[in-house]
mmCIF file as Biopython writes it, N, C-alpha, C and O atoms, coordinates in Angstrom:
data_model
#
loop_
_atom_site.group_PDB
_atom_site.id
_atom_site.type_symbol
_atom_site.label_atom_id
_atom_site.label_alt_id
_atom_site.label_comp_id
_atom_site.label_asym_id
_atom_site.label_entity_id
_atom_site.label_seq_id
_atom_site.pdbx_PDB_ins_code
_atom_site.Cartn_x
_atom_site.Cartn_y
_atom_site.Cartn_z
_atom_site.occupancy
_atom_site.B_iso_or_equiv
_atom_site.auth_seq_id
_atom_site.auth_asym_id
_atom_site.pdbx_PDB_model_num
ATOM 1   N N  . MET A ? 1  ? -0.782  15.343  14.609  1.0 0.0 1  A 1 
ATOM 2   C CA . MET A ? 1  ? -0.019  15.486  13.447  1.0 0.0 1  A 1 
ATOM 3   C C  . MET A ? 1  ? -0.737  15.632  12.217  1.0 0.0 1  A 1 
ATOM 4   O O  . MET A ? 1  ? -1.618  14.831  11.906  1.0 0.0 1  A 1 
ATOM 5   N N  . VAL A ? 2  ? -0.398  16.652  11.463  1.0 0.0 2  A 1 
ATOM 6   C CA . VAL A ? 2  ? -1.088  17.031  10.166  1.0 0.0 2  A 1 
ATOM 7   C C  . VAL A ? 2  ? -0.629  16.095  9.039   1.0 0.0 2  A 1 
ATOM 8   O O  . VAL A ? 2  ? 0.464   15.534  9.117   1.0 0.0 2  A 1 
ATOM 9   N N  . ILE A ? 3  ? -1.457  15.916  7.980   1.0 0.0 3  A 1 
ATOM 10  C CA . ILE A ? 3  ? -1.169  15.011  6.905   1.0 0.0 3  A 1 
ATOM 11  C C  . ILE A ? 3  ? 0.113   15.314  6.177   1.0 0.0 3  A 1 
ATOM 12  O O  . ILE A ? 3  ? 0.790   14.388  5.730   1.0 0.0 3  A 1 
ATOM 13  N N  . GLN A ? 4  ? 0.502   16.663  6.030   1.0 0.0 4  A 1 
ATOM 14  C CA . GLN A ? 4  ? 1.645   17.231  5.328   1.0 0.0 4  A 1 
ATOM 15  C C  . GLN A ? 4  ? 2.867   16.743  6.211   1.0 0.0 4  A 1 
ATOM 16  O O  . GLN A ? 4  ? 3.810   16.244  5.598   1.0 0.0 4  A 1 
ATOM 17  N N  . GLU A ? 5  ? 2.935   16.829  7.468   1.0 0.0 5  A 1 
ATOM 18  C CA . GLU A ? 5  ? 3.990   16.384  8.379   1.0 0.0 5  A 1 
ATOM 19  C C  . GLU A ? 5  ? 4.262   14.977  8.189   1.0 0.0 5  A 1 
ATOM 20  O O  . GLU A ? 5  ? 5.402   14.537  8.039   1.0 0.0 5  A 1 
ATOM 21  N N  . LEU A ? 6  ? 3.183   14.252  8.197   1.0 0.0 6  A 1 
ATOM 22  C CA . LEU A ? 6  ? 3.288   12.805  8.133   1.0 0.0 6  A 1 
ATOM 23  C C  . LEU A ? 6  ? 3.847   12.411  6.667   1.0 0.0 6  A 1 
ATOM 24  O O  . LEU A ? 6  ? 4.615   11.456  6.548   1.0 0.0 6  A 1 
ATOM 25  N N  . GLU A ? 7  ? 3.458   13.133  5.624   1.0 0.0 7  A 1 
ATOM 26  C CA . GLU A ? 7  ? 3.903   12.680  4.305   1.0 0.0 7  A 1 
ATOM 27  C C  . GLU A ? 7  ? 5.383   13.046  4.195   1.0 0.0 7  A 1 
ATOM 28  O O  . GLU A ? 7  ? 6.115   12.315  3.528   1.0 0.0 7  A 1 
ATOM 29  N N  . GLN A ? 8  ? 5.890   14.168  4.828   1.0 0.0 8  A 1 
ATOM 30  C CA . GLN A ? 8  ? 7.302   14.502  4.733   1.0 0.0 8  A 1 
ATOM 31  C C  . GLN A ? 8  ? 8.023   13.377  5.497   1.0 0.0 8  A 1 
ATOM 32  O O  . GLN A ? 8  ? 9.086   12.958  5.036   1.0 0.0 8  A 1 
ATOM 33  N N  . GLN A ? 9  ? 7.522   12.859  6.628   1.0 0.0 9  A 1 
ATOM 34  C CA . GLN A ? 9  ? 8.366   11.798  7.372   1.0 0.0 9  A 1 
ATOM 35  C C  . GLN A ? 9  ? 8.302   10.518  6.513   1.0 0.0 9  A 1 
ATOM 36  O O  . GLN A ? 9  ? 9.308   9.832   6.331   1.0 0.0 9  A 1 
ATOM 37  N N  . LEU A ? 10 ? 7.184   10.234  6.026   1.0 0.0 10 A 1 
ATOM 38  C CA . LEU A ? 10 ? 7.125   8.968   5.299   1.0 0.0 10 A 1 
ATOM 39  C C  . LEU A ? 10 ? 8.128   8.945   4.004   1.0 0.0 10 A 1 
ATOM 40  O O  . LEU A ? 10 ? 8.722   7.917   3.677   1.0 0.0 10 A 1 
ATOM 41  N N  . LEU A ? 11 ? 8.251   10.142  3.325   1.0 0.0 11 A 1 
ATOM 42  C CA . LEU A ? 11 ? 9.087   10.185  2.125   1.0 0.0 11 A 1 
ATOM 43  C C  . LEU A ? 11 ? 10.627  10.141  2.471   1.0 0.0 11 A 1 
ATOM 44  O O  . LEU A ? 11 ? 11.492  9.886   1.633   1.0 0.0 11 A 1 
ATOM 45  N N  . GLN A ? 12 ? 10.855  10.402  3.726   1.0 0.0 12 A 1 
ATOM 46  C CA . GLN A ? 12 ? 12.253  10.295  4.077   1.0 0.0 12 A 1 
ATOM 47  C C  . GLN A ? 12 ? 12.776  8.967   4.628   1.0 0.0 12 A 1 
ATOM 48  O O  . GLN A ? 12 ? 13.958  8.762   4.904   1.0 0.0 12 A 1 
ATOM 49  N N  . LEU A ? 13 ? 11.659  7.978   4.775   1.0 0.0 13 A 1 
ATOM 50  C CA . LEU A ? 13 ? 12.149  6.659   5.156   1.0 0.0 13 A 1 
ATOM 51  C C  . LEU A ? 13 ? 12.883  5.924   4.213   1.0 0.0 13 A 1 
ATOM 52  O O  . LEU A ? 13 ? 12.823  6.251   3.028   1.0 0.0 13 A 1 
ATOM 53  N N  . SER A ? 14 ? 13.630  4.888   4.613   1.0 0.0 14 A 1 
ATOM 54  C CA . SER A ? 14 ? 14.272  4.042   3.557   1.0 0.0 14 A 1 
ATOM 55  C C  . SER A ? 14 ? 13.347  3.125   2.860   1.0 0.0 14 A 1 
ATOM 56  O O  . SER A ? 14 ? 12.258  2.833   3.355   1.0 0.0 14 A 1 
ATOM 57  N N  . HIS A ? 15 ? 13.752  2.661   1.721   1.0 0.0 15 A 1 
ATOM 58  C CA . HIS A ? 15 ? 12.948  1.785   0.764   1.0 0.0 15 A 1 
ATOM 59  C C  . HIS A ? 15 ? 12.279  0.621   1.568   1.0 0.0 15 A 1 
ATOM 60  O O  . HIS A ? 15 ? 11.083  0.344   1.469   1.0 0.0 15 A 1 
ATOM 61  N N  . ASP A ? 16 ? 13.162  -0.028  2.370   1.0 0.0 16 A 1 
ATOM 62  C CA . ASP A ? 16 ? 12.644  -1.187  3.292   1.0 0.0 16 A 1 
ATOM 63  C C  . ASP A ? 16 ? 11.538  -0.757  4.171   1.0 0.0 16 A 1 
ATOM 64  O O  . ASP A ? 16 ? 10.531  -1.455  4.290   1.0 0.0 16 A 1 
ATOM 65  N N  . ASP A ? 17 ? 11.691  0.408   4.816   1.0 0.0 17 A 1 
ATOM 66  C CA . ASP A ? 17 ? 10.682  0.940   5.770   1.0 0.0 17 A 1 
ATOM 67  C C  . ASP A ? 17 ? 9.438   1.364   5.039   1.0 0.0 17 A 1 
ATOM 68  O O  . ASP A ? 17 ? 8.337   1.177   5.557   1.0 0.0 17 A 1 
ATOM 69  N N  . LYS A ? 18 ? 9.560   1.903   3.908   1.0 0.0 18 A 1 
ATOM 70  C CA . LYS A ? 18 ? 8.404   2.269   2.963   1.0 0.0 18 A 1 
ATOM 71  C C  . LYS A ? 18 ? 7.599   0.955   2.611   1.0 0.0 18 A 1 
ATOM 72  O O  . LYS A ? 18 ? 6.378   0.866   2.740   1.0 0.0 18 A 1 
ATOM 73  N N  . LEU A ? 19 ? 8.350   0.038   2.193   1.0 0.0 19 A 1 
ATOM 74  C CA . LEU A ? 19 ? 7.614   -1.235  1.895   1.0 0.0 19 A 1 
ATOM 75  C C  . LEU A ? 19 ? 6.916   -1.819  3.133   1.0 0.0 19 A 1 
ATOM 76  O O  . LEU A ? 19 ? 5.804   -2.324  2.984   1.0 0.0 19 A 1 
ATOM 77  N N  . TYR A ? 20 ? 7.419   -1.789  4.191   1.0 0.0 20 A 1 
ATOM 78  C CA . TYR A ? 20 ? 6.930   -2.381  5.358   1.0 0.0 20 A 1 
ATOM 79  C C  . TYR A ? 20 ? 5.640   -1.528  5.592   1.0 0.0 20 A 1 
ATOM 80  O O  . TYR A ? 20 ? 4.579   -2.133  5.745   1.0 0.0 20 A 1 
ATOM 81  N N  . ILE A ? 21 ? 5.663   -0.159  5.630   1.0 0.0 21 A 1 
ATOM 82  C CA . ILE A ? 21 ? 4.550   0.615   5.934   1.0 0.0 21 A 1 
ATOM 83  C C  . ILE A ? 21 ? 3.396   0.354   4.957   1.0 0.0 21 A 1 
ATOM 84  O O  . ILE A ? 21 ? 2.236   0.338   5.366   1.0 0.0 21 A 1 
ATOM 85  N N  . ILE A ? 22 ? 3.704   0.150   3.672   1.0 0.0 22 A 1 
ATOM 86  C CA . ILE A ? 22 ? 2.601   -0.179  2.663   1.0 0.0 22 A 1 
ATOM 87  C C  . ILE A ? 22 ? 2.042   -1.492  2.941   1.0 0.0 22 A 1 
ATOM 88  O O  . ILE A ? 22 ? 0.830   -1.658  2.806   1.0 0.0 22 A 1 
ATOM 89  N N  . GLN A ? 23 ? 2.843   -2.498  3.337   1.0 0.0 23 A 1 
ATOM 90  C CA . GLN A ? 23 ? 2.296   -3.814  3.490   1.0 0.0 23 A 1 
ATOM 91  C C  . GLN A ? 23 ? 1.397   -3.657  4.776   1.0 0.0 23 A 1 
ATOM 92  O O  . GLN A ? 23 ? 0.278   -4.169  4.745   1.0 0.0 23 A 1 
ATOM 93  N N  . LEU A ? 24 ? 1.800   -3.003  5.870   1.0 0.0 24 A 1 
ATOM 94  C CA . LEU A ? 24 ? 1.021   -2.876  7.006   1.0 0.0 24 A 1 
ATOM 95  C C  . LEU A ? 24 ? -0.278  -2.165  6.731   1.0 0.0 24 A 1 
ATOM 96  O O  . LEU A ? 24 ? -1.329  -2.577  7.222   1.0 0.0 24 A 1 
ATOM 97  N N  . LEU A ? 25 ? -0.222  -1.100  5.953   1.0 0.0 25 A 1 
ATOM 98  C CA . LEU A ? 25 ? -1.508  -0.344  5.675   1.0 0.0 25 A 1 
ATOM 99  C C  . LEU A ? 25 ? -2.437  -1.180  4.699   1.0 0.0 25 A 1 
ATOM 100 O O  . LEU A ? 25 ? -3.660  -1.082  4.791   1.0 0.0 25 A 1 
ATOM 101 N N  . ALA A ? 26 ? -1.853  -1.979  3.790   1.0 0.0 26 A 1 
ATOM 102 C CA . ALA A ? 26 ? -2.714  -2.802  2.858   1.0 0.0 26 A 1 
ATOM 103 C C  . ALA A ? 26 ? -3.344  -3.935  3.792   1.0 0.0 26 A 1 
ATOM 104 O O  . ALA A ? 26 ? -4.530  -4.247  3.691   1.0 0.0 26 A 1 
ATOM 105 N N  . GLN A ? 27 ? -2.582  -4.457  4.592   1.0 0.0 27 A 1 
ATOM 106 C CA . GLN A ? 27 ? -3.183  -5.441  5.551   1.0 0.0 27 A 1 
ATOM 107 C C  . GLN A ? 27 ? -4.351  -4.953  6.300   1.0 0.0 27 A 1 
ATOM 108 O O  . GLN A ? 27 ? -5.350  -5.657  6.449   1.0 0.0 27 A 1 
ATOM 109 N N  . SER A ? 28 ? -4.237  -3.660  6.815   1.0 0.0 28 A 1 
ATOM 110 C CA . SER A ? 28 ? -5.091  -3.178  7.691   1.0 0.0 28 A 1 
ATOM 111 C C  . SER A ? 28 ? -6.388  -2.782  6.885   1.0 0.0 28 A 1 
ATOM 112 O O  . SER A ? 28 ? -7.471  -2.660  7.458   1.0 0.0 28 A 1 
ATOM 113 N N  . LEU A ? 29 ? -6.244  -2.605  5.653   1.0 0.0 29 A 1 
ATOM 114 C CA . LEU A ? 29 ? -7.495  -2.244  4.784   1.0 0.0 29 A 1 
ATOM 115 C C  . LEU A ? 29 ? -8.113  -3.600  4.491   1.0 0.0 29 A 1 
ATOM 116 O O  . LEU A ? 29 ? -9.340  -3.638  4.393   1.0 0.0 29 A 1 
ATOM 117 N N  . THR A ? 30 ? -7.462  -4.642  4.351   1.0 0.0 30 A 1 
ATOM 118 C CA . THR A ? 30 ? -8.136  -6.023  3.912   1.0 0.0 30 A 1 
ATOM 119 C C  . THR A ? 30 ? -8.532  -6.820  5.131   1.0 0.0 30 A 1 
ATOM 120 O O  . THR A ? 30 ? -9.210  -7.844  5.042   1.0 0.0 30 A 1 
ATOM 121 N N  . THR A ? 31 ? -8.101  -6.337  6.250   1.0 0.0 31 A 1 
ATOM 122 C CA . THR A ? 31 ? -8.603  -7.271  7.422   1.0 0.0 31 A 1 
ATOM 123 C C  . THR A ? 31 ? -9.395  -6.418  8.411   1.0 0.0 31 A 1 
ATOM 124 O O  . THR A ? 31 ? -8.911  -6.147  9.510   1.0 0.0 31 A 1 
ATOM 125 N N  . SER A ? 32 ? -10.471 -6.039  8.081   1.0 0.0 32 A 1 
ATOM 126 C CA . SER A ? 32 ? -11.318 -5.222  8.946   1.0 0.0 32 A 1 
ATOM 127 C C  . SER A ? 32 ? -11.752 -5.963  10.172  1.0 0.0 32 A 1 
ATOM 128 O O  . SER A ? 32 ? -11.918 -5.407  11.258  1.0 0.0 32 A 1 
ATOM 129 N N  . ASN A ? 33 ? -11.941 -7.324  9.941   1.0 0.0 33 A 1 
ATOM 130 C CA . ASN A ? 33 ? -12.414 -8.237  10.951  1.0 0.0 33 A 1 
ATOM 131 C C  . ASN A ? 33 ? -11.459 -9.404  11.028  1.0 0.0 33 A 1 
ATOM 132 O O  . ASN A ? 33 ? -11.282 -10.150 10.065  1.0 0.0 33 A 1 
ATOM 133 N N  . ALA A ? 34 ? -10.799 -9.563  12.278  1.0 0.0 34 A 1 
ATOM 134 C CA . ALA A ? 34 ? -9.850  -10.615 12.427  1.0 0.0 34 A 1 
ATOM 135 C C  . ALA A ? 34 ? -10.491 -12.018 12.199  1.0 0.0 34 A 1 
ATOM 136 O O  . ALA A ? 34 ? -9.761  -12.949 11.859  1.0 0.0 34 A 1 
ATOM 137 N N  . ASN A ? 35 ? -11.800 -12.196 12.370  1.0 0.0 35 A 1 
ATOM 138 C CA . ASN A ? 35 ? -12.282 -13.531 12.140  1.0 0.0 35 A 1 
ATOM 139 C C  . ASN A ? 35 ? -12.901 -13.771 10.835  1.0 0.0 35 A 1 
ATOM 140 O O  . ASN A ? 35 ? -13.567 -14.774 10.579  1.0 0.0 35 A 1 
ATOM 141 N N  . SER A ? 36 ? -12.639 -12.748 9.959   1.0 0.0 36 A 1 
ATOM 142 C CA . SER A ? 36 ? -13.101 -12.851 8.484   1.0 0.0 36 A 1 
ATOM 143 C C  . SER A ? 36 ? -12.213 -13.679 7.772   1.0 0.0 36 A 1 
ATOM 144 O O  . SER A ? 36 ? -11.313 -14.277 8.362   1.0 0.0 36 A 1 
ATOM 145 N N  . GLU A ? 37 ? -12.386 -13.771 6.534   1.0 0.0 37 A 1 
ATOM 146 C CA . GLU A ? 37 ? -11.447 -14.456 5.523   1.0 0.0 37 A 1 
ATOM 147 C C  . GLU A ? 37 ? -10.041 -14.037 5.547   1.0 0.0 37 A 1 
ATOM 148 O O  . GLU A ? 37 ? -9.781  -12.913 5.976   1.0 0.0 37 A 1 
ATOM 149 N N  . GLN A ? 38 ? -9.068  -14.842 5.119   1.0 0.0 38 A 1 
ATOM 150 C CA . GLN A ? 38 ? -7.794  -14.627 5.063   1.0 0.0 38 A 1 
ATOM 151 C C  . GLN A ? 38 ? -7.306  -13.224 4.489   1.0 0.0 38 A 1 
ATOM 152 O O  . GLN A ? 38 ? -7.932  -12.759 3.536   1.0 0.0 38 A 1 
ATOM 153 N N  . PRO A ? 39 ? -6.393  -12.632 4.932   1.0 0.0 39 A 1 
ATOM 154 C CA . PRO A ? 39 ? -5.892  -11.326 4.267   1.0 0.0 39 A 1 
ATOM 155 C C  . PRO A ? 39 ? -5.615  -11.595 2.863   1.0 0.0 39 A 1 
ATOM 156 O O  . PRO A ? 39 ? -5.245  -12.693 2.447   1.0 0.0 39 A 1 
ATOM 157 N N  . THR A ? 40 ? -5.814  -10.507 2.108   1.0 0.0 40 A 1 
ATOM 158 C CA . THR A ? 40 ? -5.441  -10.546 0.661   1.0 0.0 40 A 1 
ATOM 159 C C  . THR A ? 40 ? -3.887  -10.369 0.485   1.0 0.0 40 A 1 
ATOM 160 O O  . THR A ? 40 ? -3.274  -9.611  1.237   1.0 0.0 40 A 1 
ATOM 161 N N  . LYS A ? 41 ? -3.347  -10.972 -0.371  1.0 0.0 41 A 1 
ATOM 162 C CA . LYS A ? 41 ? -1.900  -10.861 -0.654  1.0 0.0 41 A 1 
ATOM 163 C C  . LYS A ? 41 ? -1.624  -9.348  -1.262  1.0 0.0 41 A 1 
ATOM 164 O O  . LYS A ? 41 ? -2.398  -8.769  -2.024  1.0 0.0 41 A 1 
ATOM 165 N N  . ILE A ? 42 ? -0.515  -8.882  -0.831  1.0 0.0 42 A 1 
ATOM 166 C CA . ILE A ? 42 ? -0.326  -7.482  -1.174  1.0 0.0 42 A 1 
ATOM 167 C C  . ILE A ? 42 ? -0.264  -7.335  -2.766  1.0 0.0 42 A 1 
ATOM 168 O O  . ILE A ? 42 ? -0.568  -6.265  -3.294  1.0 0.0 42 A 1 
ATOM 169 N N  . SER A ? 43 ? 0.087   -8.301  -3.415  1.0 0.0 43 A 1 
ATOM 170 C CA . SER A ? 43 ? 0.086   -8.279  -4.873  1.0 0.0 43 A 1 
ATOM 171 C C  . SER A ? 43 ? -1.471  -8.172  -5.389  1.0 0.0 43 A 1 
ATOM 172 O O  . SER A ? 43 ? -1.784  -7.375  -6.273  1.0 0.0 43 A 1 
ATOM 173 N N  . GLU A ? 44 ? -2.273  -8.915  -4.852  1.0 0.0 44 A 1 
ATOM 174 C CA . GLU A ? 44 ? -3.585  -8.935  -5.193  1.0 0.0 44 A 1 
ATOM 175 C C  . GLU A ? 44 ? -4.203  -7.535  -4.880  1.0 0.0 44 A 1 
ATOM 176 O O  . GLU A ? 44 ? -4.979  -6.977  -5.656  1.0 0.0 44 A 1 
ATOM 177 N N  . PHE A ? 45 ? -3.824  -7.039  -3.757  1.0 0.0 45 A 1 
ATOM 178 C CA . PHE A ? 45 ? -4.382  -5.629  -3.229  1.0 0.0 45 A 1 
ATOM 179 C C  . PHE A ? 45 ? -4.029  -4.649  -4.410  1.0 0.0 45 A 1 
ATOM 180 O O  . PHE A ? 45 ? -4.946  -3.973  -4.875  1.0 0.0 45 A 1 
ATOM 181 N N  . PHE A ? 46 ? -2.812  -4.534  -4.901  1.0 0.0 46 A 1 
ATOM 182 C CA . PHE A ? 46 ? -2.391  -3.556  -5.805  1.0 0.0 46 A 1 
ATOM 183 C C  . PHE A ? 46 ? -2.980  -4.028  -7.263  1.0 0.0 46 A 1 
ATOM 184 O O  . PHE A ? 46 ? -3.181  -3.139  -8.091  1.0 0.0 46 A 1 
ATOM 185 N N  . ARG A ? 47 ? -3.220  -5.176  -7.555  1.0 0.0 47 A 1 
ATOM 186 C CA . ARG A ? 47 ? -3.963  -5.456  -8.881  1.0 0.0 47 A 1 
ATOM 187 C C  . ARG A ? 47 ? -5.371  -4.927  -8.839  1.0 0.0 47 A 1 
ATOM 188 O O  . ARG A ? 47 ? -5.935  -4.609  -9.886  1.0 0.0 47 A 1 
ATOM 189 N N  . GLN A ? 48 ? -5.966  -4.819  -7.655  1.0 0.0 48 A 1 
ATOM 190 C CA . GLN A ? 48 ? -7.323  -4.283  -7.449  1.0 0.0 48 A 1 
ATOM 191 C C  . GLN A ? 48 ? -7.526  -2.777  -7.300  1.0 0.0 48 A 1 
ATOM 192 O O  . GLN A ? 48 ? -8.614  -2.210  -7.393  1.0 0.0 48 A 1 
ATOM 193 N N  . SER A ? 49 ? -6.213  -2.131  -7.030  1.0 0.0 49 A 1 
ATOM 194 C CA . SER A ? 49 ? -6.330  -0.695  -6.809  1.0 0.0 49 A 1 
ATOM 195 C C  . SER A ? 49 ? -6.293  0.050   -8.136  1.0 0.0 49 A 1 
ATOM 196 O O  . SER A ? 49 ? -6.036  -0.479  -9.218  1.0 0.0 49 A 1 
ATOM 197 N N  . PRO A ? 50 ? -6.575  1.331   -7.940  1.0 0.0 50 A 1 
ATOM 198 C CA . PRO A ? 50 ? -6.514  2.250   -9.020  1.0 0.0 50 A 1 
ATOM 199 C C  . PRO A ? 50 ? -5.056  2.299   -9.689  1.0 0.0 50 A 1 
ATOM 200 O O  . PRO A ? 50 ? -4.906  2.612   -10.870 1.0 0.0 50 A 1 
ATOM 201 N N  . LEU A ? 51 ? -4.068  1.987   -8.894  1.0 0.0 51 A 1 
ATOM 202 C CA . LEU A ? 51 ? -2.796  2.029   -9.448  1.0 0.0 51 A 1 
ATOM 203 C C  . LEU A ? 51 ? -2.458  1.159   -10.561 1.0 0.0 51 A 1 
ATOM 204 O O  . LEU A ? 51 ? -1.566  1.386   -11.378 1.0 0.0 51 A 1 
ATOM 205 N N  . ALA A ? 52 ? -3.281  0.074   -10.540 1.0 0.0 52 A 1 
ATOM 206 C CA . ALA A ? 52 ? -3.100  -0.979  -11.559 1.0 0.0 52 A 1 
ATOM 207 C C  . ALA A ? 52 ? -3.405  -0.347  -13.018 1.0 0.0 52 A 1 
ATOM 208 O O  . ALA A ? 52 ? -2.823  -0.669  -14.053 1.0 0.0 52 A 1 
ATOM 209 N N  . GLU A ? 53 ? -4.363  0.551   -12.905 1.0 0.0 53 A 1 
ATOM 210 C CA . GLU A ? 53 ? -4.736  1.095   -14.248 1.0 0.0 53 A 1 
ATOM 211 C C  . GLU A ? 53 ? -3.542  2.091   -14.789 1.0 0.0 53 A 1 
ATOM 212 O O  . GLU A ? 53 ? -3.385  2.194   -16.005 1.0 0.0 53 A 1 
ATOM 213 N N  . LEU A ? 54 ? -2.792  2.744   -13.977 1.0 0.0 54 A 1 
ATOM 214 C CA . LEU A ? 54 ? -1.755  3.542   -14.240 1.0 0.0 54 A 1 
ATOM 215 C C  . LEU A ? 54 ? -0.720  2.730   -14.947 1.0 0.0 54 A 1 
ATOM 216 O O  . LEU A ? 54 ? -0.145  3.248   -15.905 1.0 0.0 54 A 1 
ATOM 217 N N  . THR A ? 55 ? -0.426  1.539   -14.588 1.0 0.0 55 A 1 
ATOM 218 C CA . THR A ? 55 ? 0.608   0.767   -15.126 1.0 0.0 55 A 1 
ATOM 219 C C  . THR A ? 55 ? 0.359   0.398   -16.624 1.0 0.0 55 A 1 
ATOM 220 O O  . THR A ? 55 ? 1.225   0.222   -17.480 1.0 0.0 55 A 1 
ATOM 221 N N  . GLU A ? 56 ? -0.994  0.318   -16.772 1.0 0.0 56 A 1 
ATOM 222 C CA . GLU A ? 56 ? -1.466  -0.106  -18.164 1.0 0.0 56 A 1 
ATOM 223 C C  . GLU A ? 56 ? -1.123  1.075   -19.048 1.0 0.0 56 A 1 
ATOM 224 O O  . GLU A ? 56 ? -0.808  0.811   -20.209 1.0 0.0 56 A 1 
ATOM 225 N N  . GLU A ? 57 ? -1.139  2.318   -18.666 1.0 0.0 57 A 1 
ATOM 226 C CA . GLU A ? 57 ? -0.874  3.674   -19.384 1.0 0.0 57 A 1 
ATOM 227 C C  . GLU A ? 57 ? 0.635   3.786   -19.745 1.0 0.0 57 A 1 
ATOM 228 O O  . GLU A ? 57 ? 0.995   4.288   -20.810 1.0 0.0 57 A 1 
ATOM 229 N N  . LEU A ? 58 ? 1.525   3.287   -18.795 1.0 0.0 58 A 1 
ATOM 230 C CA . LEU A ? 58 ? 2.873   3.500   -18.793 1.0 0.0 58 A 1 
ATOM 231 C C  . LEU A ? 58 ? 3.612   2.378   -19.637 1.0 0.0 58 A 1 
ATOM 232 O O  . LEU A ? 58 ? 3.241   1.204   -19.661 1.0 0.0 58 A 1 
ATOM 233 N N  . ASP A ? 59 ? 4.557   2.814   -20.234 1.0 0.0 59 A 1 
ATOM 234 C CA . ASP A ? 59 ? 5.446   1.912   -20.995 1.0 0.0 59 A 1 
ATOM 235 C C  . ASP A ? 59 ? 6.741   1.602   -20.152 1.0 0.0 59 A 1 
ATOM 236 O O  . ASP A ? 59 ? 7.715   2.352   -20.211 1.0 0.0 59 A 1 
ATOM 237 N N  . LEU A ? 60 ? 6.721   0.486   -19.375 1.0 0.0 60 A 1 
ATOM 238 C CA . LEU A ? 60 ? 7.832   0.260   -18.416 1.0 0.0 60 A 1 
ATOM 239 C C  . LEU A ? 60 ? 8.930   -0.405  -18.942 1.0 0.0 60 A 1 
ATOM 240 O O  . LEU A ? 60 ? 9.784   -0.886  -18.197 1.0 0.0 60 A 1 
ATOM 241 N N  . LYS A ? 61 ? 9.000   -0.488  -20.289 1.0 0.0 61 A 1 
ATOM 242 C CA . LYS A ? 61 ? 10.071  -1.068  -21.016 1.0 0.0 61 A 1 
ATOM 243 C C  . LYS A ? 61 ? 11.217  -0.138  -21.273 1.0 0.0 61 A 1 
ATOM 244 O O  . LYS A ? 61 ? 12.204  -0.532  -21.895 1.0 0.0 61 A 1 
#
């Protein structure tokens, strides 16, 4: 499956399914070794991501 096909399928998912996929992927990125430290909470993951910088530029009010 090519990336474009996967992207199209992901965009068609429901909100809840998208949230589940995001959490699953975030967890897989933070738990490379099952015996290592506890997985990072999803909120901490996003605070450390480049997306956090974007929210500083946006006026969400």
